[in-house]
Structures are given as C-alpha cells and as structure tokens.
C-alpha atoms as a printed R data frame, in Angstrom:
    type eleno elety resid chain resno       x       y       z
1   ATOM     1    CA   MET     A     1  12.666   5.488  30.898
2   ATOM     2    CA   THR     A     2  14.614   7.098  28.950
3   ATOM     3    CA   LYS     A     3  16.515   3.716  27.089
4   ATOM     4    CA   ILE     A     4  15.133   0.789  25.935
5   ATOM     5    CA   PHE     A     5  16.482  -2.602  25.385
6   ATOM     6    CA   PRO     A     6  14.922  -4.777  22.379
7   ATOM     7    CA   LYS     A     7  13.582  -7.379  25.021
8   ATOM     8    CA   ASP     A     8  11.560  -4.678  26.462
9   ATOM     9    CA   THR     A     9   9.515  -4.339  23.471
10  ATOM    10    CA   ASP     A    10   6.417  -5.866  21.520
11  ATOM    11    CA   GLN     A    11   8.251  -7.148  18.807
12  ATOM    12    CA   PHE     A    12  10.928  -9.397  21.172
13  ATOM    13    CA   ASP     A    13   9.991 -13.096  21.001
14  ATOM    14    CA   ASP     A    14  12.012 -15.261  22.975
15  ATOM    15    CA   PHE     A    15  11.540 -18.089  21.086
16  ATOM    16    CA   VAL     A    16  12.909 -16.420  18.382
17  ATOM    17    CA   HIS     A    17  15.319 -13.554  19.218
18  ATOM    18    CA   LYS     A    18  17.984 -14.067  21.501
19  ATOM    19    CA   GLU     A    19  19.506 -11.403  24.185
20  ATOM    20    CA   THR     A    20  22.172 -10.382  21.577
21  ATOM    21    CA   THR     A    21  19.275  -9.159  18.890
22  ATOM    22    CA   THR     A    22  19.965  -5.680  18.141
23  ATOM    23    CA   PHE     A    23  16.809  -3.576  16.990
24  ATOM    24    CA   GLU     A    24  18.118  -3.451  13.313
25  ATOM    25    CA   GLU     A    25  16.476  -7.442  13.509
26  ATOM    26    CA   LEU     A    26  13.297  -6.069  14.604
27  ATOM    27    CA   THR     A    27  12.566  -3.055  12.878
28  ATOM    28    CA   ILE     A    28  13.846  -0.818   9.881
29  ATOM    29    CA   PHE     A    29  15.612   2.801  10.728
30  ATOM    30    CA   ASP     A    30  14.699   5.684   8.241
31  ATOM    31    CA   ARG     A    31  17.427   8.455   7.020
32  ATOM    32    CA   ASN     A    32  17.473  10.220  10.150
33  ATOM    33    CA   SER     A    33  18.393   6.642  12.002
34  ATOM    34    CA   LEU     A    34  15.226   6.390  13.846
35  ATOM    35    CA   ALA     A    35  12.445   3.961  14.044
36  ATOM    36    CA   PRO     A    36   9.122   3.168  15.447
37  ATOM    37    CA   ILE     A    37   9.043   0.402  18.150
38  ATOM    38    CA   SER     A    38   5.834  -0.438  20.282
39  ATOM    39    CA   ILE     A    39   5.687  -1.504  23.737
40  ATOM    40    CA   ASP     A    40   2.542  -2.808  25.362
41  ATOM    41    CA   ASN     A    41   1.122  -1.732  22.326
42  ATOM    42    CA   LYS     A    42   1.667   1.989  22.073
43  ATOM    43    CA   PHE     A    43   4.184   3.382  19.687
44  ATOM    44    CA   GLY     A    44   7.080   5.723  19.904
45  ATOM    45    CA   LEU     A    45  10.496   6.637  18.340
46  ATOM    46    CA   ILE     A    46  14.013   5.567  18.913
47  ATOM    47    CA   ASP     A    47  17.441   5.737  17.854
48  ATOM    48    CA   LYS     A    48  19.784   2.663  17.493
49  ATOM    49    CA   GLU     A    49  21.176   3.041  20.920
50  ATOM    50    CA   GLY     A    50  17.416   2.514  22.131
51  ATOM    51    CA   ASN     A    51  17.111   6.282  23.337
52  ATOM    52    CA   ILE     A    52  13.626   7.099  23.229
53  ATOM    53    CA   VAL     A    53  13.076  10.091  21.042
54  ATOM    54    CA   ILE     A    54   9.618  10.313  21.072
55  ATOM    55    CA   PRO     A    55   7.772   9.004  23.620
56  ATOM    56    CA   PHE     A    56   5.224   5.984  23.880
57  ATOM    57    CA   GLU     A    57   1.876   7.403  23.236
58  ATOM    58    CA   TYR     A    58   0.798   6.556  19.611
59  ATOM    59    CA   GLN     A    59  -1.810   3.833  18.655
60  ATOM    60    CA   LYS     A    60   0.498   3.641  15.536
61  ATOM    61    CA   LEU     A    61   3.676   5.373  14.181
62  ATOM    62    CA   VAL     A    62   4.710   4.782  10.800
63  ATOM    63    CA   LEU     A    63   7.599   5.871   8.754
64  ATOM    64    CA   THR     A    64   7.038   8.099   5.920
65  ATOM    65    CA   THR     A    65   8.865   9.024   2.501
66  ATOM    66    CA   VAL     A    66   8.798  12.806   4.122
67  ATOM    67    CA   ASN     A    67  10.876  14.077   7.279
68  ATOM    68    CA   ALA     A    68   8.082  13.261   9.227
69  ATOM    69    CA   TYR     A    69   6.120  10.293  10.635
70  ATOM    70    CA   SER     A    70   2.220   9.494  10.507
71  ATOM    71    CA   ALA     A    71   0.541   8.830  13.692
72  ATOM    72    CA   GLN     A    72  -2.302   7.738  15.270
73  ATOM    73    CA   LYS     A    73  -3.777   9.187  18.376
74  ATOM    74    CA   ASN     A    74  -7.617   9.146  19.989
75  ATOM    75    CA   ASP     A    75  -8.269   7.129  16.725
76  ATOM    76    CA   LYS     A    76  -7.585   9.849  14.277
77  ATOM    77    CA   TRP     A    77  -4.424  10.299  12.203
78  ATOM    78    CA   GLY     A    78  -1.895  13.008  11.784
79  ATOM    79    CA   PHE     A    79   1.699  13.577  11.357
80  ATOM    80    CA   VAL     A    80   4.391  14.465  13.509
81  ATOM    81    CA   THR     A    81   8.443  15.417  12.912
82  ATOM    82    CA   LYS     A    82  11.010  13.660  14.801
83  ATOM    83    CA   THR     A    83  10.766  16.288  17.675
84  ATOM    84    CA   ASN     A    84   7.296  15.287  18.194
85  ATOM    85    CA   GLN     A    85   6.146  18.314  16.998
86  ATOM    86    CA   ILE     A    86   2.345  18.489  15.121
87  ATOM    87    CA   LEU     A    87   3.194  18.416  11.320
88  ATOM    88    CA   ILE     A    88  -0.503  17.554  10.401
89  ATOM    89    CA   PRO     A    89  -3.362  18.028  13.162
90  ATOM    90    CA   PHE     A    90  -4.942  14.286  14.311
91  ATOM    91    CA   GLU     A    91  -8.051  15.052  12.427
92  ATOM    92    CA   TYR     A    92  -8.584  12.410   9.948
93  ATOM    93    CA   GLU     A    93  -9.412   8.515   9.604
94  ATOM    94    CA   LEU     A    94  -6.778   7.452   7.588
95  ATOM    95    CA   THR     A    95  -3.487   8.704   5.782
96  ATOM    96    CA   SER     A    96  -1.658   7.664   3.114
97  ATOM    97    CA   ASP     A    97   2.093   9.020   2.542
98  ATOM    98    CA   TYR     A    98   3.498  12.415   0.764
99  ATOM    99    CA   ILE     A    99   3.747  11.420  -2.805
100 ATOM   100    CA   GLU     A   100   4.716  13.712  -5.057
101 ATOM   101    CA   ASN     A   101   4.182  16.469  -2.514
102 ATOM   102    CA   ILE     A   102   0.778  15.272  -1.500
103 ATOM   103    CA   CYS     A   103  -0.998  13.159   0.495
104 ATOM   104    CA   ALA     A   104  -4.258  11.615   0.377
105 ATOM   105    CA   VAL     A   105  -6.598  11.373   3.524
106 ATOM   106    CA   LYS     A   106  -9.414  10.713   4.471
107 ATOM   107    CA   LYS     A   107 -12.317  12.494   6.322
108 ATOM   108    CA   ASN     A   108 -15.826  11.997   6.723
109 ATOM   109    CA   GLU     A   109 -15.606   8.593   5.164
110 ATOM   110    CA   LYS     A   110 -14.582  10.600   2.107
111 ATOM   111    CA   TRP     A   111 -10.702  10.772   0.459
112 ATOM   112    CA   GLY     A   112  -9.093  13.946  -0.542
113 ATOM   113    CA   PHE     A   113  -5.490  15.357  -0.771
114 ATOM   114    CA   ILE     A   114  -3.450  17.889   1.184
115 ATOM   115    CA   ASP     A   115  -0.036  19.608   1.439
116 ATOM   116    CA   LEU     A   116   2.593  19.780   3.896
117 ATOM   117    CA   LEU     A   117   0.714  22.769   5.294
118 ATOM   118    CA   ASN     A   118  -2.764  20.718   5.516
119 ATOM   119    CA   GLN     A   119  -3.857  22.999   2.913
120 ATOM   120    CA   THR     A   120  -6.908  20.760   0.528
121 ATOM   121    CA   ILE     A   121  -5.169  20.355  -2.651
122 ATOM   122    CA   ILE     A   122  -8.376  17.969  -4.080
123 ATOM   123    CA   PRO     A   123 -11.547  18.171  -2.118
124 ATOM   124    CA   PHE     A   124 -13.082  15.409  -0.113
125 ATOM   125    CA   GLU     A   125 -15.280  13.772  -2.684
126 ATOM   126    CA   TYR     A   126 -14.200  10.362  -3.563
127 ATOM   127    CA   ASP     A   127 -15.028   6.873  -1.730
128 ATOM   128    CA   GLY     A   128 -11.348   5.667  -2.466
129 ATOM   129    CA   CYS     A   129  -8.517   6.791  -4.370
130 ATOM   130    CA   THR     A   130  -4.809   5.746  -4.754
131 ATOM   131    CA   ASP     A   131  -1.333   7.457  -4.644
132 ATOM   132    CA   PHE     A   132  -0.478  10.149  -7.322
133 ATOM   133    CA   LYS     A   133   1.798   9.235  -9.665
134 ATOM   134    CA   ALA     A   134   3.833  10.775 -12.848
135 ATOM   135    CA   GLY     A   135   0.638  13.960 -11.904
136 ATOM   136    CA   PHE     A   136  -1.933  10.985 -12.151
137 ATOM   137    CA   ALA     A   137  -4.031   9.265  -9.372
138 ATOM   138    CA   GLY     A   138  -6.823   6.752  -9.441
139 ATOM   139    CA   VAL     A   139 -10.130   7.765  -7.558
140 ATOM   140    CA   GLU     A   140 -13.743   5.924  -6.951
141 ATOM   141    CA   ILE     A   141 -17.070   7.355  -6.723
142 ATOM   142    CA   ASN     A   142 -19.938   4.579  -5.964
143 ATOM   143    CA   GLY     A   143 -18.302   1.462  -6.838
144 ATOM   144    CA   LYS     A   144 -16.537   2.818 -10.006
145 ATOM   145    CA   TRP     A   145 -12.853   4.100 -10.635
146 ATOM   146    CA   GLY     A   146 -11.382   6.818 -13.133
147 ATOM   147    CA   MET     A   147  -7.867   8.780 -13.218
148 ATOM   148    CA   ILE     A   148  -7.630  12.630 -12.268
149 ATOM   149    CA   ASN     A   149  -4.501  14.925 -12.427
150 ATOM   150    CA   LYS     A   150  -3.268  17.318  -9.356
151 ATOM   151    CA   SER     A   151  -5.544  20.225 -11.146
152 ATOM   152    CA   ASN     A   152  -9.005  17.479  -9.499
153 ATOM   153    CA   GLN     A   153  -9.786  17.146 -13.922
154 ATOM   154    CA   LEU     A   154 -11.203  13.828 -14.730
155 ATOM   155    CA   ILE     A   155  -8.689  12.299 -17.614
156 ATOM   156    CA   ILE     A   156 -10.538   8.893 -17.126
157 ATOM   157    CA   ASP     A   157 -14.224   8.518 -16.876
158 ATOM   158    CA   TYR     A   158 -15.607   6.171 -13.589
159 ATOM   159    CA   GLN     A   159 -15.791   2.992 -15.574
160 ATOM   160    CA   TYR     A   160 -13.139   0.538 -13.868
161 ATOM   161    CA   GLU     A   161 -13.325  -2.034 -10.964
162 ATOM   162    CA   TYR     A   162  -9.973  -0.485 -10.002
163 ATOM   163    CA   LEU     A   163  -7.323   1.952 -11.640
164 ATOM   164    CA   THR     A   164  -3.703   3.066 -10.465
165 ATOM   165    CA   PRO     A   165  -1.360   4.894 -12.542
166 ATOM   166    CA   VAL     A   166   1.870   3.152 -13.566
167 ATOM   167    CA   ASP     A   167   3.680   6.281 -15.260
168 ATOM   168    CA   GLN     A   168   2.763   9.465 -17.629
169 ATOM   169    CA   ASN     A   169   1.886   7.023 -20.420
170 ATOM   170    CA   PHE     A   170  -0.170   4.075 -19.111
171 ATOM   171    CA   ALA     A   171  -2.398   2.903 -15.945
172 ATOM   172    CA   THR     A   172  -3.708  -0.419 -14.623
173 ATOM   173    CA   TYR     A   173  -6.920  -1.506 -14.549
174 ATOM   174    CA   GLY     A   174  -8.970  -4.358 -12.435
175 ATOM   175    CA   GLU     A   175 -12.005  -6.443 -13.977
176 ATOM   176    CA   ALA     A   176 -13.467  -9.146 -12.315
177 ATOM   177    CA   THR     A   177 -13.354 -12.661 -13.292
178 ATOM   178    CA   SER     A   178 -16.565 -15.112 -13.483
179 ATOM   179    CA   LEU     A   179 -14.723 -16.998 -10.154
180 ATOM   180    CA   LYS     A   180 -16.294 -16.146  -6.813
181 ATOM   181    CA   ILE     A   181 -14.720 -17.107  -4.227
182 ATOM   182    CA   ASN     A   182 -16.406 -18.425  -1.258
183 ATOM   183    CA   ARG     A   183 -13.659 -18.176   1.287
184 ATOM   184    CA   PRO     A   184 -12.676 -14.684   1.064
185 ATOM   185    CA   ASP     A   185 -11.267 -15.250   4.520
186 ATOM   186    CA   ILE     A   186  -8.993 -17.507   3.733
187 ATOM   187    CA   LEU     A   187  -7.704 -15.491   0.805
188 ATOM   188    CA   ALA     A   188  -7.163 -12.537   2.493
189 ATOM   189    CA   TYR     A   189  -3.578 -14.506   3.807
190 ATOM   190    CA   PHE     A   190  -2.679 -14.042   0.139
191 ATOM   191    CA   PRO     A   191  -1.516 -11.362  -2.491
192 ATOM   192    CA   TYR     A   192  -4.718 -11.386  -4.628
193 ATOM   193    CA   PHE     A   193  -7.735  -8.658  -5.205
194 ATOM   194    CA   LEU     A   194 -11.446  -9.529  -5.294
195 ATOM   195    CA   SER     A   195 -14.294  -7.385  -5.960
196 ATOM   196    CA   LYS     A   196 -16.706  -6.094  -3.663
197 ATOM   197    CA   ASP     A   197 -19.020  -9.084  -4.008
198 ATOM   198    CA   ASN     A   198 -15.945 -11.734  -3.832
199 ATOM   199    CA   PHE     A   199 -15.430 -12.360  -7.375
200 ATOM   200    CA   LEU     A   200 -11.509 -13.107  -8.122
201 ATOM   201    CA   MET     A   201  -9.865  -9.559 -10.399
202 ATOM   202    CA   ASN     A   202  -7.681 -10.183 -12.761
203 ATOM   203    CA   PHE     A   203  -5.712  -6.606 -14.417
204 ATOM   204    CA   GLY     A   204  -4.506  -5.199 -17.534
205 ATOM   205    CA   LEU     A   205  -3.125  -1.851 -19.113
206 ATOM   206    CA   ILE     A   206  -4.609   0.727 -20.869
207 ATOM   207    CA   SER     A   207  -2.902   4.078 -21.847
208 ATOM   208    CA   THR     A   208  -3.690   7.344 -20.174
209 ATOM   209    CA   THR     A   209  -5.927   8.066 -23.080
210 ATOM   210    CA   ASN     A   210  -7.804   5.273 -22.117
211 ATOM   211    CA   LYS     A   211  -6.926   3.016 -24.877
212 ATOM   212    CA   ARG     A   212  -6.869  -0.715 -23.904
213 ATOM   213    CA   VAL     A   213  -3.352  -1.723 -24.568
214 ATOM   214    CA   LEU     A   214  -3.078  -4.910 -22.619
215 ATOM   215    CA   GLU     A   215  -6.418  -7.351 -21.489
216 ATOM   216    CA   PRO     A   216  -6.677  -8.422 -17.867
217 ATOM   217    CA   VAL     A   217  -3.910 -11.602 -17.871
218 ATOM   218    CA   SER     A   218  -2.522 -10.623 -14.448
219 ATOM   219    CA   GLU     A   219  -3.519 -11.545 -10.972
220 ATOM   220    CA   LEU     A   220  -1.829  -8.103  -9.712
221 ATOM   221    CA   PRO     A   221  -1.917  -4.860 -11.070
222 ATOM   222    CA   ILE     A   222   1.060  -4.353 -13.777
223 ATOM   223    CA   LEU     A   223   3.088  -1.625 -11.956
224 ATOM   224    CA   GLU     A   224   6.509  -2.657 -13.357
225 ATOM   225    CA   SER     A   225   8.461  -4.085 -16.550
226 ATOM   226    CA   PHE     A   226  10.978  -6.556 -17.229
227 ATOM   227    CA   ASP     A   227  13.248  -5.714 -20.575
228 ATOM   228    CA   ASN     A   228  10.591  -3.291 -21.848
229 ATOM   229    CA   GLN     A   229   7.940  -6.469 -21.200
230 ATOM   230    CA   PRO     A   230   5.003  -6.286 -18.423
231 ATOM   231    CA   VAL     A   231   5.601  -8.036 -15.089
232 ATOM   232    CA   VAL     A   232   2.478 -10.089 -14.264
233 ATOM   233    CA   ARG     A   233   1.646 -12.916 -11.955
234 ATOM   234    CA   GLN     A   234  -0.337 -15.922 -13.429
235 ATOM   235    CA   ASN     A   235  -1.360 -18.763 -11.624
236 ATOM   236    CA   TYR     A   236   0.440 -17.418  -8.558
237 ATOM   237    CA   GLN     A   237   4.113 -17.503 -10.947
238 ATOM   238    CA   LEU     A   238   5.657 -14.191 -11.225
239 ATOM   239    CA   GLY     A   239   7.260 -13.749 -14.603
240 ATOM   240    CA   TYR     A   240   7.106 -11.249 -17.448
241 ATOM   241    CA   LEU     A   241   4.773 -11.541 -20.701
242 ATOM   242    CA   LYS     A   242   7.097 -11.701 -24.080
243 ATOM   243    CA   ASP     A   243   5.592  -9.414 -26.836
244 ATOM   244    CA   ASN     A   244   2.838  -8.821 -24.646
245 ATOM   245    CA   LYS     A   245   1.677 -12.550 -24.981
246 ATOM   246    CA   ASP     A   246   3.977 -15.385 -23.982
247 ATOM   247    CA   PHE     A   247   4.399 -15.887 -19.631
248 ATOM   248    CA   VAL     A   248   8.077 -16.054 -19.019
249 ATOM   249    CA   LYS     A   249   8.221 -17.211 -15.792
250 ATOM   250    CA   PHE     A   250  11.065 -15.807 -13.127
251 ATOM   251    CA   ASP     A   251  12.685 -19.012 -12.019
252 ATOM   252    CA   GLN     A   252  13.865 -17.514  -8.262
253 ATOM   253    CA   PHE     A   253  10.238 -17.613  -7.292
254 ATOM   254    CA   THR     A   254   8.633 -20.363  -6.034
255 ATOM   255    CA   ILE     A   255   5.575 -21.458  -3.597
256 ATOM   256    CA   ASP     A   256   5.383 -23.111  -0.839
257 ATOM   257    CA   PRO     A   257   3.380 -26.701  -1.045
258 ATOM   258    CA   TYR     A   258   1.147 -25.834   1.460
259 ATOM   259    CA   GLU     A   259   0.447 -22.615   0.311
260 ATOM   260    CA   GLU     A   260  -0.013 -24.313  -3.145
261 ATOM   261    CA   LYS     A   261  -2.567 -27.113  -1.637
262 ATOM   262    CA   ILE     A   262  -4.728 -24.124   0.034
263 ATOM   263    CA   LEU     A   263  -4.774 -21.821  -3.205
264 ATOM   264    CA   LYS     A   264  -5.802 -25.278  -5.386
265 ATOM   265    CA   GLN     A   265  -8.447 -26.076  -2.982
266 ATOM   266    CA   LEU     A   266  -9.683 -22.377  -3.148
267 ATOM   267    CA   GLU     A   267  -9.464 -22.959  -7.266
268 ATOM   268    CA   VAL     A   268  -7.458 -19.925  -7.590
269 ATOM   269    CA   MET     A   269  -4.411 -21.888  -8.429
270 ATOM   270    CA   LYS     A   270  -4.343 -24.621 -11.158
C-alpha cells in the first residue's frame, strides 16, 4: 500500500467522521507537512495526500521540535528522520524531546540527557527529570527534587516534592497538602498532581537562588504569567494572582457540570 485514505486509519470513527473527512481533521501536520497515523496499531508517517512517507512499522511515532521523530520499536525508543533513517538508535526506555539542543532519555531505569549525536551530556543518574528551560532542569533522586544546570551542577538541593524551571529567574515547586485522595484512579482523568502516597499537591514559586517567592497556592505548576502576574488554578478555575494574593478568574474557562459533581465528591473541588 503506497497511498491511504482517512477511513483506512485507526483514528477514523464511522460514528464521528464522514467519507469527506480529511487527514487534517484526524491528526496534526508538522512543518514538513507530515503527520503520524496508525493502522492496526502500527504507526507510520504520511503527507497530506495520504502518501506513505515512513512505513507502518513502529509501536509509536511522535512529532518533535527538531526535524526528526521520536519512535518506539521492539519496546525501545529512538529517533528517525523523515526519510526513515535512524538518527538515535532504539536503545532507550523513554525519550522526551530535544529542548535547548539536548534530550532527556531513560536507560536502565535512570534518566540522563543526550545530544543529537547520541553523546551523553548529563549521566544517567536521576530517578526523574524535567526538560531543560533557560539552562536549568528539575531532577529527582530518592524521591526529592532539585535543580541542575547544563554542566550537571546542582543549583538547588534535593528538598522538594517536585521542581521545574519557569525561566532564568524562577522555578515552580510542588508541596503535598493534607488531603489524601482515596480514588486516585478516578482523579487521573483530570489535570491534578498527586504525591507518591496520593496526597494532593499544590504549587508555588521560588527563585533560582532558592528563595521562596510564592506559597503553594496553585493546583497546577505555575509556568506562565498574565500581565506579569502568575497564572494559577484554584478550585478548578484558571486565573491569575493580582499582587501575588487576590485570585482573578479567567471568565472564558468553564467546567462541565458532570465533572464538577465528580470533583466535589472527591473533595478536591469546593
């Protein structure tokens, strides 16, 4: 098969889609005008006309920010080019994306970072990590998070339950609340964070010199700002903190009544 149509793919649903459905309605095309599609749970790459660019031979195929694709084959991850050449061998348990020219990858149950030549930039010694941002990354050892730079120097010691950089000046940290979630399986359907022992987590801000800027008041990591004020979520409502104190809700965000009922039963929403 050298050319396919939307109805040939796993993404096509006769109940939802029509014969006139286009590939753009089923998937997202990248800057090469190519997109991953699956047939019988095998992934390949197509163009907008349905021509097969990469054959359907991968367990997963993921768009990335570089001119390559993260792919899984024989339960291992690597990267391939748009011509199906192997850029990074299939030797990793998990891969992230190339952010700031390096990629977080997992090998032998530990995380490290590699470059586009598959050279190890930061050794495989972490239990968890974030991508780099503004030259920093959050890393986990023995259940506690700290922050490193690209030279693998420890910038913030291991003392947080989660930590990820925001920019060159701030990082957002997680702290467990006193609310233990009895049905984490249900809460997993919603954008909440839990500690490893299933306590609800909230997030605040610290400086990259480890000075506390904002107490943990957000249900989500604080990664952006509005009018120079931190964007947070409280009681499942998205908004910003005026003067780091008063919550101002974004009116365009609403909650489905059925979701509201579930979240109130789980006691995560008032």
